[in-house]
Residue, then its C-alpha position, 0 to 999 in steps of 0.5 A: m026489086s029492080a029488073p036485071a040489067i040484061e034479060i035475054r030469052g030464046l035469042r036466035k041469030e042466023y047468017g045463011d046456013t050458020i047459026a050464030v046464036d042458038g036459043l040463048d037465055l041470059v040474065v045479067p044482074r044489076g051491079s054485076t061484072y059479067a064475062l062472056l067467054g068462048p072460042n072465036g065464033s061462039g056467038k059472043t059478039t053477035t049476042i052483044r050486037t043483037l041486044l044493042r039492036i045493031q043487028e036484029p035477032d031472028a027470034g027471042e026477047v031482049l030487055v036492057l035496063g028493064e026496057e026493049p032496046g031502043p032510043a029510050v035506053r041508048d044514052r044509059i049504055g056505054y059501048l066499046p065495040e071490037e072493031r074501031g068506030l072512030y073518025p080518023r080525020m077528026k082531032v082527039r078532043d073533038v071526036l070525044t066531044f062529038l060522041s058525047e053529044l050523041k049521048g046527050m052531053p053538051p060540050k060544057v059538061s063533056r069537056p072537063r070530063i074528057h080532059a080528066w079522062l085524057e089525063r088519066v090514060g096518058l093522052a092529054d098531050r095528044a088532045d089536038d092530034l088527028v085520030q089517025g095519027l094514034s097507035k092502035g093501043m091509043q085508039q083503043k084507050l080513046q074508044f074506051i073513054a068514049a064508052v064511059v065518059h057519060e057515066p052510063e048505067l051499063v058498060i058493054l066492052d067487047e074485047p076491051f084489052s085488044g091492042l094494049d100492052p101489059l101496063n095499059q091492060q093493068a090500067l084498064r083493069e083498074i078502071v073497070a074495077e072502079i066502075r064495078r065498085a060504083e055498082r054499075t053493070i059491066l058486060f064484057s067479052t074477052h079471050i083472056i081468062e085471067h082478066a075474067e077470073r080476076l074482074c068478074d063475079h058472073v060468067c057465061i061460057l058460050s059454045r056454038g051459040r049456046a051457054v054451056v056454063d052460066g052463073e056466079l063465078g064461085a058457084v061455077k067453080r064449086n060445081h065443077g070441083g071435087r075432081h081437081v087436085g093440085l100438086t107441088l112436086d119436090p123435087w120436080t123430075p121428068a119421072a115424077v111428072a110421068a108417074v102422075r100422068a100414068a096414074p090410072e086416077t089421072d084423067r088429064l093434067h096441066e103442068d106449070g113448073n113444079r106445080i100440077e093441076l089435074v082432073l081425076a078420072e070419073g069415080a077416082d078417089p084422090r086418096a088412092l092417087l096419093a097413096r100410089l104416088v107416095e109408093a112410087g117415090v114421088g116427092l110431094l110438097r103439096f097435095e090437095v083437092v082444089e077448086p078448078s081454075l076458070q081455064q079448067v072449067f072452060i076446057e071441061r065444058v068446051g074441049s081442050g083444043p089449041i089453047e094458049e097459056g092464059t087465053l081462050v082462042 
């Protein structure tokens, strides 16, 4: 049986009095698509930088593709950092050729791949332009090419959808799905819950440098189930929503049009809630105990806070 793609034990990283990562244990299976989620400052980027040895950990052990991080595994990894890592005064084609050479690919091998990737992401007509003349979204696509052109075993993407419009986000999701079907390992951090829920089979939610949720996505959602009820109101009225919110069986709820996802109060019986709503005259098209969304799991384990629709902030 092959070793995990990433194995982290007791990882700790401090910046002065701030503990960025606090005794983190993490195992990323080979061939998985693994999401690191968490609010800003939770330790996602620090975890990635320490496992790549961009920063040295203060304590703990890290194995990448079965080996300690270093030159022996560097060419087997593709990395898209959160910040830009391009040379602005180089031409698009030249910077990709140079970065490919750093991964051990001679130009005669990299050039046809680079051309194909530029065609794929709509940048073929900008191949001889300077990087500094590209928009933020174009530079993000360029940096993504640099991370995958050498067909690495492990692809690490830190906020890969940053700066991309919805159409380019969809294109990138499709590419990530292709890499996943090729059974290569993907580790990425993202603020966008929808992307993690649609693309990933494993998830780790970080809070203050510690893993508060970690495991296969379906199991994570099942383990947090049993207290989540989905309702569809028919008709939707302010009074109906108020009745659901005021029911003693309701702990908290999320409203989306005439659909409501709620968390039951501790020990509450969903049948008692149903009877109460029917007695109150609330029109219901749907009432079912449901698997929680990943956003609901996040709220439950990290806290409600100021969360924008569909994102983690």
